[in-house]
C-alpha positions as CSV (number, residue, x, y, z in Angstrom):
1,M,4.3,-38.6,-3.6
2,A,2.4,-36.2,-1.7
3,P,1.0,-33.5,-4.0
4,R,2.4,-29.9,-3.6
5,D,-0.2,-27.0,-2.1
6,E,-2.8,-29.9,-1.6
7,E,-4.7,-30.5,1.5
8,S,-3.0,-32.6,3.9
9,A,-3.9,-36.3,4.1
10,V,-4.2,-36.1,7.8
11,E,-7.5,-33.9,7.3
12,Y,-9.3,-36.7,5.8
13,N,-9.7,-38.4,9.5
14,A,-13.2,-38.2,11.4
15,G,-14.5,-34.6,11.5
16,G,-12.4,-34.1,7.8
17,Y,-12.6,-34.0,4.5
18,L,-15.6,-35.4,2.2
19,Q,-13.4,-38.0,0.3
20,V,-14.5,-36.9,-3.5
21,H,-13.6,-38.1,-6.8
22,L,-14.4,-36.6,-10.4
23,Q,-17.9,-37.7,-11.3
24,D,-19.0,-38.2,-8.1
25,T,-23.1,-36.8,-7.8
26,F,-24.4,-34.9,-4.6
27,K,-28.2,-34.5,-4.4
28,N,-29.8,-37.1,-6.3
29,G,-27.4,-36.9,-8.9
30,R,-28.3,-33.4,-10.0
31,Y,-24.7,-32.1,-9.4
32,T,-22.0,-34.1,-11.0
33,V,-18.3,-33.1,-9.9
34,V,-16.1,-32.0,-13.5
35,R,-12.8,-30.9,-11.7
36,K,-11.3,-29.7,-8.3
37,L,-11.1,-25.9,-7.9
38,G,-9.0,-25.8,-4.7
39,W,-9.0,-26.5,-0.9
40,G,-8.9,-24.8,2.2
41,H,-8.6,-25.4,6.2
42,F,-12.3,-26.0,6.0
43,S,-13.5,-27.3,2.6
44,T,-12.4,-28.8,-0.6
45,V,-13.6,-27.0,-4.1
46,W,-15.1,-28.9,-7.2
47,L,-16.4,-27.7,-10.4
48,V,-20.2,-29.0,-10.8
49,R,-21.9,-29.7,-13.8
50,D,-26.0,-28.5,-12.4
51,E,-27.9,-30.9,-14.6
52,D,-31.0,-29.2,-13.3
53,K,-30.4,-26.4,-14.6
54,H,-27.7,-27.0,-17.7
55,R,-25.1,-24.7,-16.3
56,H,-21.6,-25.1,-13.8
57,S,-21.3,-24.4,-10.6
58,A,-18.9,-24.0,-7.6
59,L,-20.1,-26.8,-4.8
60,K,-17.8,-25.8,-1.1
61,V,-18.0,-29.4,0.4
62,V,-17.4,-28.8,4.4
63,K,-15.6,-30.6,6.5
64,S,-17.5,-32.5,9.3
65,A,-16.9,-31.4,12.5
66,G,-19.9,-29.9,14.5
67,R,-18.0,-26.5,14.5
68,Y,-17.7,-26.6,10.7
69,T,-21.4,-27.8,10.8
70,E,-22.6,-25.3,13.0
71,T,-20.6,-22.2,11.3
72,A,-22.0,-22.9,7.5
73,R,-25.4,-23.2,8.8
74,D,-25.0,-19.8,10.2
75,E,-23.7,-19.0,6.9
76,I,-26.1,-20.1,4.9
77,K,-28.6,-18.2,6.8
78,L,-26.7,-14.6,6.2
79,L,-26.8,-15.8,2.3
80,Q,-29.9,-16.5,2.1
81,Q,-31.2,-13.3,3.5
82,I,-28.6,-11.3,1.3
83,S,-30.1,-13.1,-1.5
84,D,-33.9,-12.4,-0.9
85,T,-32.9,-8.6,-0.1
86,S,-33.8,-6.2,-2.5
87,P,-32.8,-8.0,-5.7
88,S,-33.0,-5.0,-8.0
89,H,-30.9,-3.1,-6.4
90,P,-27.7,-2.0,-8.1
91,G,-25.7,-2.8,-5.5
92,R,-26.8,-6.8,-5.6
93,A,-25.0,-7.4,-8.9
94,H,-21.9,-6.9,-6.9
95,I,-22.3,-9.6,-4.6
96,V,-21.8,-13.5,-5.1
97,S,-24.8,-15.3,-5.8
98,F,-25.5,-18.0,-3.5
99,L,-27.6,-20.9,-5.5
100,D,-28.1,-23.9,-3.1
101,S,-27.3,-25.9,-0.5
102,F,-27.8,-28.7,1.1
103,A,-26.4,-31.9,3.6
104,H,-24.3,-34.4,2.2
105,S,-24.2,-37.9,4.1
106,S,-21.6,-40.4,3.6
107,P,-21.5,-43.7,5.2
108,L,-19.6,-41.7,8.6
109,H,-20.7,-38.8,8.3
110,T,-22.3,-35.6,7.0
111,H,-21.2,-32.4,5.2
112,I,-22.6,-29.6,4.6
113,C,-22.8,-28.1,1.1
114,I,-22.7,-24.8,-0.6
115,I,-23.3,-23.9,-4.2
116,F,-22.0,-20.5,-5.8
117,E,-21.8,-19.0,-9.2
118,P,-18.6,-19.5,-10.5
119,L,-16.0,-16.6,-10.6
120,G,-12.7,-15.4,-11.8
121,E,-9.3,-14.6,-9.6
122,N,-9.9,-12.0,-6.9
123,L,-7.8,-9.1,-6.5
124,L,-5.2,-9.8,-4.4
125,S,-4.3,-11.9,-8.0
126,L,-4.4,-8.9,-9.5
127,I,-2.6,-7.4,-7.3
128,E,0.2,-9.5,-7.6
129,K,0.3,-9.5,-10.7
130,N,0.7,-5.6,-11.6
131,R,3.0,-5.2,-8.7
132,R,5.9,-3.5,-10.4
133,K,3.6,-0.4,-11.9
134,G,0.4,-1.1,-9.5
135,V,-3.4,-1.5,-11.4
136,P,-3.8,1.6,-13.6
137,R,-6.0,4.6,-11.6
138,C,-8.9,4.1,-14.1
139,L,-9.4,0.5,-13.3
140,V,-8.9,1.2,-9.6
141,R,-11.8,3.5,-10.0
142,S,-14.0,1.3,-11.7
143,I,-13.7,-1.4,-9.0
144,T,-13.8,1.2,-6.2
145,R,-17.1,2.5,-7.1
146,Q,-18.8,-0.8,-7.6
147,V,-17.5,-2.3,-4.1
148,L,-18.9,0.7,-2.7
149,L,-22.9,-0.2,-4.1
150,G,-22.4,-4.0,-3.4
151,L,-21.3,-2.3,0.4
152,Q,-24.3,0.2,-0.3
153,Y,-26.7,-3.0,-0.5
154,L,-25.1,-4.8,2.0
155,H,-25.5,-1.6,4.5
156,E,-28.4,-0.5,3.9
157,E,-30.7,-3.6,2.3
158,C,-29.5,-6.1,4.1
159,D,-28.1,-4.5,7.5
160,L,-25.1,-6.1,7.8
161,V,-21.4,-5.5,7.9
162,H,-19.2,-7.9,6.2
163,T,-16.2,-7.7,8.8
164,D,-13.4,-9.0,6.1
165,I,-12.8,-6.7,3.3
166,K,-9.5,-7.3,1.9
167,P,-8.7,-8.4,-1.9
168,E,-8.8,-12.0,-1.5
169,N,-13.1,-11.2,-0.9
170,I,-13.3,-9.5,-3.7
171,M,-14.1,-11.3,-6.9
172,M,-13.9,-10.4,-10.9
173,S,-16.9,-12.1,-12.8
174,I,-15.6,-14.2,-16.0
175,P,-17.4,-13.1,-19.2
176,N,-19.8,-15.4,-20.9
177,V,-18.5,-17.6,-18.5
178,E,-20.6,-21.1,-19.6
179,S,-18.9,-20.4,-22.8
180,H,-15.4,-20.2,-21.4
181,I,-16.3,-23.1,-19.2
182,R,-16.8,-25.5,-21.9
183,T,-13.4,-24.2,-23.7
184,E,-11.6,-24.4,-20.7
185,L,-12.7,-28.2,-20.1
186,S,-11.8,-28.7,-24.0
187,S,-8.5,-28.0,-23.6
188,S,-7.9,-28.7,-19.4
189,P,-4.9,-30.4,-17.6
190,R,-5.5,-33.9,-17.3
191,P,-6.0,-34.3,-13.2
192,I,-3.8,-36.0,-11.3
193,A,-4.9,-38.2,-8.1
194,H,-2.5,-39.2,-5.4
195,K,-3.1,-42.0,-3.6
196,L,-2.0,-41.4,0.4
197,P,-2.3,-43.1,3.4
198,I,-4.2,-41.7,6.2
199,P,-2.0,-40.6,9.0
200,P,-3.7,-40.4,12.7
201,N,-4.7,-37.2,13.3
202,P,-2.0,-35.9,16.0
203,R,-4.6,-33.2,17.7
204,T,-6.5,-36.6,18.6
205,R,-4.2,-38.7,20.5
206,T,-5.7,-42.0,20.3
207,S,-5.2,-43.8,24.0
208,K,-3.0,-46.2,24.4
209,S,-5.5,-48.6,26.0
210,S,-6.0,-52.1,24.2
211,A,-9.1,-50.6,23.5
212,A,-8.4,-47.8,21.8
213,A,-5.2,-49.9,19.8
214,P,-7.2,-51.9,16.9
215,S,-8.8,-48.5,16.0
216,A,-5.6,-47.0,15.6
217,S,-4.1,-49.9,14.1
218,R,-7.3,-49.4,11.5
219,A,-6.5,-46.1,10.8
220,R,-2.7,-46.8,9.6
221,H,-4.2,-49.0,6.9
222,R,-6.6,-46.0,5.8
223,S,-5.9,-44.4,2.7
224,V,-7.1,-41.4,0.4
225,H,-7.3,-40.2,-2.9
226,I,-6.1,-36.2,-3.3
227,T,-7.0,-34.6,-6.6
228,E,-4.7,-31.9,-7.9
229,S,-6.6,-28.4,-7.7
230,Q,-7.4,-26.8,-11.2
231,P,-8.7,-23.5,-10.7
232,L,-10.2,-22.0,-13.9
233,A,-7.6,-20.2,-16.6
234,S,-8.4,-16.6,-17.0
235,P,-10.1,-16.2,-20.0
236,S,-8.5,-14.7,-22.7
237,S,-7.5,-10.5,-22.4
238,H,-9.6,-9.3,-25.8
239,A,-13.1,-10.6,-23.9
240,F,-11.7,-7.6,-22.0
241,L,-10.9,-5.9,-24.4
242,S,-13.8,-6.1,-26.7
243,A,-16.3,-5.3,-24.9
244,H,-13.9,-1.7,-24.0
245,M,-13.7,-1.4,-27.9
246,N,-17.5,-2.1,-28.6
247,V,-18.3,0.5,-26.3
248,L,-16.3,3.1,-27.2
249,S,-16.8,2.7,-30.6
250,S,-20.9,1.9,-30.2
251,T,-21.2,5.1,-27.7
252,T,-19.1,7.6,-29.7
253,G,-19.9,7.0,-32.7
254,T,-15.8,7.5,-34.1
255,S,-13.9,4.9,-35.5
256,S,-11.8,3.1,-33.1
257,T,-9.9,0.9,-35.4
258,T,-6.2,2.4,-34.8
259,T,-7.0,2.5,-30.9
260,S,-8.2,-0.9,-30.8
261,S,-5.2,-1.6,-32.6
262,S,-2.7,-0.5,-30.3
263,F,-5.1,-1.2,-27.2
264,A,-5.0,-5.1,-28.5
265,D,-1.1,-5.1,-29.1
266,S,-0.2,-3.5,-25.8
267,L,-2.6,-6.0,-24.0
268,D,-0.2,-9.1,-25.7
269,E,2.8,-7.5,-24.7
270,D,1.7,-7.8,-21.4
271,M,0.5,-11.2,-21.6
272,A,3.0,-12.9,-23.0
273,G,4.3,-15.6,-20.8
274,N,1.7,-15.2,-17.9
275,S,-0.5,-18.1,-16.7
276,V,-2.9,-16.6,-15.1
277,D,-5.5,-18.6,-12.3
278,M,-8.3,-18.0,-11.4
279,M,-10.6,-18.6,-8.4
280,I,-13.8,-19.0,-7.0
281,M,-16.2,-17.5,-4.2
282,G,-14.0,-15.4,-2.6
283,E,-12.2,-17.8,-0.6
284,S,-8.5,-16.5,0.0
285,S,-5.2,-17.3,-2.2
286,K,-3.3,-19.7,-0.6
287,T,0.1,-18.2,-1.8
288,T,1.1,-14.8,-2.0
289,T,4.0,-12.9,-4.0
290,P,6.1,-10.7,-2.1
291,A,5.2,-6.9,-1.6
292,T,6.0,-4.1,0.2
293,S,3.4,-1.8,2.6
294,L,3.9,1.7,3.2
295,G,4.5,0.7,6.8
296,S,7.6,-0.2,6.3
297,G,8.4,2.7,5.6
298,M,6.7,4.2,8.7
299,S,7.8,1.3,11.6
300,K,11.1,0.8,12.1
301,L,10.9,-3.2,12.2
302,R,9.0,-5.4,9.3
303,I,8.9,-9.3,10.0
304,S,6.2,-11.7,8.1
305,S,4.0,-12.6,10.0
306,S,0.3,-13.9,10.3
307,D,-1.8,-12.2,12.7
308,Q,-4.2,-15.1,14.1
309,Q,-7.4,-13.7,16.2
310,Q,-10.6,-15.7,17.0
311,S,-13.6,-15.4,15.6
312,P,-16.6,-17.7,15.7
313,T,-16.7,-17.4,11.5
314,P,-18.6,-19.2,9.4
315,A,-16.0,-20.0,7.6
316,A,-13.7,-21.6,9.9
317,A,-12.8,-22.8,13.7
318,P,-12.5,-20.2,15.9
319,L,-7.8,-19.8,16.5
320,A,-6.0,-17.7,19.5
321,S,-6.2,-14.2,20.0
322,D,-3.4,-12.7,18.8
323,Q,-0.8,-12.8,22.2
324,R,-0.7,-8.9,23.1
325,S,3.1,-8.3,25.1
326,G,2.9,-7.7,28.3
327,A,5.9,-5.4,27.9
328,H,7.5,-2.9,30.4
329,E,6.5,0.3,30.2
330,V,9.8,1.3,27.3
331,A,9.5,3.7,24.4
332,P,11.4,1.9,22.0
333,S,13.6,3.6,19.5
334,R,11.6,4.8,16.2
335,D,14.1,7.1,14.7
336,R,13.9,5.8,11.5
337,S,12.9,8.9,9.4
338,P,10.0,8.9,6.9
339,V,12.4,9.4,4.0
340,E,14.9,6.8,4.6
341,G,11.8,4.9,4.6
342,L,11.7,5.5,0.6
343,Q,15.1,3.5,0.4
344,V,13.8,0.6,2.2
345,H,12.0,-2.2,0.2
346,V,10.8,-4.6,1.9
347,E,11.1,-7.9,-0.2
348,A,8.0,-10.2,2.0
349,R,4.7,-9.6,2.0
350,S,3.3,-12.0,5.2
351,A,3.9,-15.5,4.3
352,S,0.5,-16.3,4.8
353,R,-2.4,-13.6,4.3
354,T,-4.1,-13.2,7.6
355,T,-7.9,-14.0,7.6
356,N,-11.1,-12.0,9.6
357,S,-9.5,-11.4,12.4
358,G,-6.8,-14.1,12.1
359,S,-9.4,-17.0,11.8
360,E,-8.9,-19.2,9.5
361,K,-10.1,-18.9,5.5
362,D,-11.1,-21.3,3.0
363,P,-7.7,-20.2,0.4
364,L,-7.7,-22.2,-3.0
365,S,-4.7,-24.1,-4.4
366,P,-3.6,-22.4,-7.7
367,T,-2.1,-25.0,-8.6
368,I,-2.1,-26.6,-12.4
369,S,-1.4,-29.8,-13.6
370,P,-0.7,-31.5,-17.3
371,P,-3.0,-31.5,-19.7
372,H,-5.9,-34.1,-20.8
373,S,-8.7,-34.0,-22.4
374,V,-12.3,-34.6,-20.9
375,T,-16.0,-34.7,-22.3
376,V,-17.2,-31.2,-22.7
377,P,-21.2,-30.9,-21.7
378,A,-23.8,-29.7,-24.4
379,A,-23.7,-25.6,-24.3
380,P,-26.5,-24.7,-22.0
381,S,-30.0,-24.0,-23.8
382,G,-30.8,-20.9,-21.1
383,P,-28.8,-18.0,-20.6
384,S,-25.4,-17.5,-18.4
385,L,-25.6,-17.7,-15.1
386,L,-24.3,-14.0,-14.6
387,T,-27.6,-13.0,-16.9
388,Q,-29.8,-14.9,-14.7
389,T,-28.4,-13.1,-11.4
390,A,-27.7,-9.7,-12.8
391,P,-30.4,-7.0,-11.8
392,P,-33.6,-6.6,-13.7
393,K,-33.3,-4.4,-16.5
394,G,-34.5,-0.8,-16.2
395,T,-33.6,-0.5,-12.4
396,A,-32.0,1.9,-10.6
397,D,-28.6,3.0,-10.3
398,V,-27.9,5.8,-7.4
399,I,-25.1,8.3,-8.3
400,N,-24.6,11.2,-6.5
401,G,-28.1,11.5,-4.6
402,K,-30.2,10.9,-7.8
403,T,-31.6,7.8,-9.7
404,S,-30.5,6.9,-13.6
405,P,-31.2,4.0,-15.6
406,A,-28.8,0.6,-15.1
407,S,-30.4,-0.9,-18.2
408,S,-27.4,-0.6,-20.3
409,S,-24.7,-1.6,-17.5
410,T,-26.6,-4.8,-17.2
411,S,-25.6,-5.8,-20.4
412,T,-22.0,-5.1,-19.2
413,L,-22.0,-7.0,-16.0
414,T,-23.2,-10.0,-17.5
415,G,-20.2,-10.2,-20.0
416,D,-22.4,-8.5,-23.5
417,S,-19.7,-6.6,-25.2
418,S,-23.1,-5.4,-27.7
419,I,-24.4,-1.7,-25.3
420,S,-28.3,-1.4,-26.7
421,S,-27.8,2.5,-24.9
422,G,-25.9,4.9,-23.3
423,S,-23.8,8.3,-24.3
424,S,-20.1,9.2,-24.2
425,D,-20.8,12.0,-21.4
426,E,-22.0,8.4,-19.3
427,L,-18.7,6.8,-20.6
428,R,-16.4,9.6,-19.9
429,R,-18.2,9.4,-16.1
430,G,-17.5,5.9,-16.0
431,E,-21.4,5.4,-15.1
432,M,-22.3,3.2,-18.2
433,F,-18.8,0.8,-18.8
434,H,-16.5,-1.5,-16.1
435,P,-14.3,-3.2,-18.3
436,I,-14.0,-6.0,-15.5
437,C,-17.4,-6.4,-13.1
438,I,-16.8,-7.1,-9.4
439,K,-18.2,-9.1,-6.8
440,I,-18.0,-9.5,-3.1
441,A,-17.4,-12.6,-1.5
442,D,-16.6,-14.7,1.0
443,L,-19.6,-13.0,3.7
444,G,-19.3,-16.0,6.3
445,N,-18.2,-13.2,8.8
446,A,-21.1,-10.8,7.9
447,T,-22.9,-9.7,10.9
448,P,-25.5,-6.9,11.7
449,S,-24.6,-4.5,12.4
450,R,-26.3,-4.2,16.2
451,K,-26.1,-7.1,17.4
452,H,-22.7,-8.2,16.1
453,Y,-22.1,-12.1,16.3
454,T,-18.4,-11.3,17.5
455,E,-15.8,-8.3,18.6
456,E,-13.1,-9.9,16.8
457,I,-13.5,-8.0,12.8
458,Q,-10.8,-7.4,10.1
459,T,-8.0,-8.8,8.9
460,R,-4.7,-7.2,10.7
461,Q,-3.9,-5.2,7.9
462,Y,-7.0,-3.7,7.0
463,R,-8.6,-3.6,10.6
464,S,-10.4,-0.2,11.6
465,P,-8.8,1.8,14.9
466,E,-12.0,1.0,16.9
467,A,-11.3,-2.4,15.9
468,I,-8.1,-2.3,17.1
469,V,-8.7,-0.8,21.0
470,G,-11.8,-3.6,21.5
471,R,-14.7,-0.9,21.0
472,S,-18.0,-2.4,20.6
473,D,-19.9,0.1,19.3
474,W,-18.7,-0.2,15.8
475,G,-20.7,-0.3,12.3
476,C,-21.1,0.0,8.7
477,E,-18.2,2.3,8.6
478,V,-15.3,-0.8,9.7
479,D,-16.2,-1.8,5.8
480,V,-15.5,1.3,4.6
481,W,-12.3,1.8,6.4
482,S,-10.8,-1.7,4.9
483,L,-11.8,-1.0,1.8
484,A,-9.7,2.4,1.7
485,C,-6.8,0.3,2.4
486,V,-7.3,-2.6,-0.6
487,V,-7.3,0.8,-2.8
488,F,-4.6,1.8,-1.5
489,E,-2.9,-1.5,-2.2
490,L,-4.5,-2.1,-6.0
491,L,-2.7,1.6,-6.6
492,T,0.8,0.6,-5.1
493,A,0.8,-2.8,-4.5
494,E,1.9,-2.4,-1.4
495,Y,0.1,-2.9,2.4
496,L,-1.5,0.4,4.0
497,F,-0.6,-0.4,7.2
498,E,1.6,-3.7,7.9
499,P,2.9,-3.7,11.9
500,Q,4.5,-6.0,13.5
501,S,5.5,-7.1,16.9
502,Q,9.0,-6.4,18.9
503,G,8.6,-8.8,21.2
504,A,8.2,-6.9,25.0
505,L,8.6,-3.6,23.7
506,F,5.5,-3.2,21.8
507,S,2.7,-5.4,20.1
508,K,1.6,-5.2,16.6
509,D,-1.6,-3.3,17.9
510,D,0.7,-1.2,19.2
511,D,2.8,-0.9,16.6
512,H,-0.5,-0.5,14.0
513,L,-2.3,2.5,15.8
514,A,1.0,3.6,16.2
515,Q,1.4,4.0,12.0
516,I,-2.3,4.8,12.0
517,I,-1.5,8.7,14.2
518,E,1.6,8.7,12.0
519,L,-0.5,9.4,8.7
520,L,-3.7,10.4,9.5
521,G,-3.0,12.2,13.0
522,P,-4.4,11.9,16.6
523,I,-7.2,9.5,17.2
524,P,-9.3,11.5,18.6
525,P,-10.0,10.5,22.9
526,H,-13.8,9.9,22.8
527,V,-12.3,6.7,19.7
528,K,-9.5,5.6,21.8
529,N,-11.1,5.5,25.3
530,G,-14.0,2.8,26.1
531,G,-12.5,-0.1,24.3
532,R,-11.2,-3.8,26.0
533,Y,-7.8,-3.0,24.8
534,S,-7.9,1.3,25.7
535,R,-6.0,0.5,29.0
536,E,-3.3,-1.7,27.6
537,L,-2.4,0.4,24.8
538,F,-2.5,4.5,25.7
539,D,-1.6,5.6,28.8
540,H,-3.9,6.6,31.6
541,Y,-3.0,9.9,32.2
542,T,-1.1,11.1,29.1
543,G,-3.4,9.7,26.0
544,D,-0.2,8.6,24.5
545,L,0.5,5.1,23.1
546,R,1.6,3.3,26.5
547,Y,5.0,1.8,24.4
548,I,5.8,4.2,21.2
549,K,6.6,7.0,22.6
550,H,8.9,9.0,19.1
551,L,6.2,9.0,16.2
552,K,7.3,11.2,13.0
553,P,4.3,11.9,11.1
554,W,4.0,11.3,7.4
555,P,0.7,12.7,6.2
556,L,-1.0,10.9,3.1
557,R,-0.4,13.7,0.6
558,R,3.3,13.5,0.9
559,V,3.3,9.9,1.2
560,M,1.8,9.5,-2.3
561,V,4.3,12.5,-4.1
562,E,7.7,11.4,-1.8
563,K,7.4,7.8,-1.8
564,Y,4.8,6.8,-4.9
565,L,6.1,10.0,-7.1
566,F,2.3,10.9,-7.6
567,E,1.7,14.4,-8.9
568,E,0.6,17.0,-6.8
569,K,-2.6,17.4,-8.1
570,E,-3.0,13.5,-8.5
571,A,-2.7,13.2,-5.2
572,E,-4.8,15.7,-3.8
573,G,-7.4,14.3,-5.3
574,L,-7.0,11.3,-4.2
575,C,-6.5,12.0,-0.9
576,K,-9.8,13.7,-0.6
577,F,-10.7,10.8,-1.2
578,L,-9.0,8.0,0.8
579,E,-9.0,10.6,4.1
580,K,-13.3,10.3,4.1
581,M,-12.9,6.6,4.5
582,L,-9.6,6.6,6.7
583,C,-11.8,9.3,8.8
584,L,-10.5,8.6,13.1
585,D,-13.7,9.3,14.1
586,P,-16.3,6.5,12.8
587,K,-19.1,8.4,13.9
588,K,-17.9,11.3,11.0
589,R,-16.3,8.9,8.4
590,A,-18.0,8.7,4.8
591,S,-20.0,6.0,4.4
592,A,-20.8,4.3,1.2
593,A,-23.7,5.8,-0.3
594,E,-21.9,9.1,0.1
595,M,-18.6,7.7,-1.5
596,V,-20.3,6.6,-4.6
597,G,-20.7,9.9,-6.2
598,H,-17.6,10.9,-5.5
599,E,-16.0,12.3,-7.9
600,W,-12.4,11.2,-7.7
601,L,-14.2,8.1,-9.1
602,E,-15.1,9.5,-12.6
603,V,-13.4,8.1,-15.1
604,D,-13.1,9.1,-18.9
605,W,-12.7,5.7,-20.6
606,E,-12.4,7.8,-23.5
607,R,-9.4,9.3,-23.3
608,E,-7.8,6.9,-20.2
609,G,-9.3,3.1,-21.6
610,E,-5.6,2.3,-22.9
611,E,-3.9,2.1,-19.4
612,V,-5.9,-0.7,-19.2
613,A,-3.8,-2.3,-22.1
614,R,-0.9,-2.5,-19.6
615,V,-2.7,-4.6,-17.0
616,V,-2.0,-8.0,-17.0
617,W,-4.9,-10.3,-16.5
């Protein structure tokens, strides 16, 4: 019987996956396969034991077809550049660590392998587990500031644009990761492997000639063992709790016994009955839970569908672009009022969350298998991987245009709950402590800011207006736009924009721009003109949208108050922050460096910390 939510056996044909078994070794015995973490369109991902460094890592084994090999080599070059640039920059700690790469030769093919640090779940998982109330605002501020630091590092130090910022590509580190992995392996589910026949690849139909017949006959008798995925389980909620409470007690000098107790009790209530799957390396979750979108209240139609567009990405083979409708010049009815939209609850998030410009990424399966026991490797003799990859003590943090010591934050980033220095003022401002450490991952689509590898960028829901109209002069500011969409999604568990098409009436691009205009106002002429699709999307004479004529403005501040029931003051502060990142003119849009010191990001953990107790990790 075929395993659920695992790769297809047909993908083990020529050019596809490498057959990997537990205890297989790579790179002359250095890496030993411990368990399967997941799989994606262009690779399988395995937890391996690094016998040289005495630690665990994540091994990505890429398909062997030429297009995958070529793009994987491009990804490695980018990862090496990022790894070698300004390691002491405070934002470097918020970029996933690339550790090694090599080519693995099998009897038939050669596969590119990439080694990363093992990471926890992505922000999409956090959003889905907190869909009822959204992620607590203090935690959203902490996450946002860390992502901004990471983007500042990519933009200013590496001169790279990520081009695919979204919840799936922002990961949470696991505190004391080696200890957690050893505990996990000591009680991990028994890996189940299914022996399946390998069917002929339908994409490469066999010729009916007699010469091809023997090959087809042999293919019918080939088989493969597909191991069920076992992502790392979530660490105890108390790992986050203890770090938080230790920081409070060490920096304020006051007893926090009562607070700690209530905080823990509240957290335990939220954790009851919740099994959290973990992810690594920023690969996208393969399954999603239903959610809604702001777009559902602003647009007239919401149909769940993926939005595929072409992208020569190191993570995948190119796919076909969106089918832009050759619509007649019709003004479809968009007569539902914004307030009526408040009563509409769309139960379906897109069945498969779109990847960068629609290209296929490497989603990991969240499947958990039945129990078993395995041999637990000896404890590592050196520091944990997170400790090794954190910035050196004494590095400077850039906040509000000035520097402040970052040595104390290093301990938190590595999962160390004993903070050696700091003050309650720093704690309240959120400049020292973060209950979780965030890392930006999946850098295979990164591109220099001025010499682009492709002009088809960004996952649909996080795509900037300049990318929608097809301009080629975009830069780092597209990442800032995407992050603003992510921040909104963290707070509300809904997309900020979720455009849909309506046959011949209008396309997703038409609807996307309509939603942007309704929320943020008219797009400046110099932004909407000059793109490859500008004439298709806008009327040449009036400058209005060509196919959607009737718009109903619903400004962001009103949306937060009327739909999401924010207090006026809260909505005002949030909008001042988001609107700088959602500026329709990319030349005036705030940079990551400008936003990292914004007042909205300040957190008083002493006052707001207990709100984290309700997070479902």
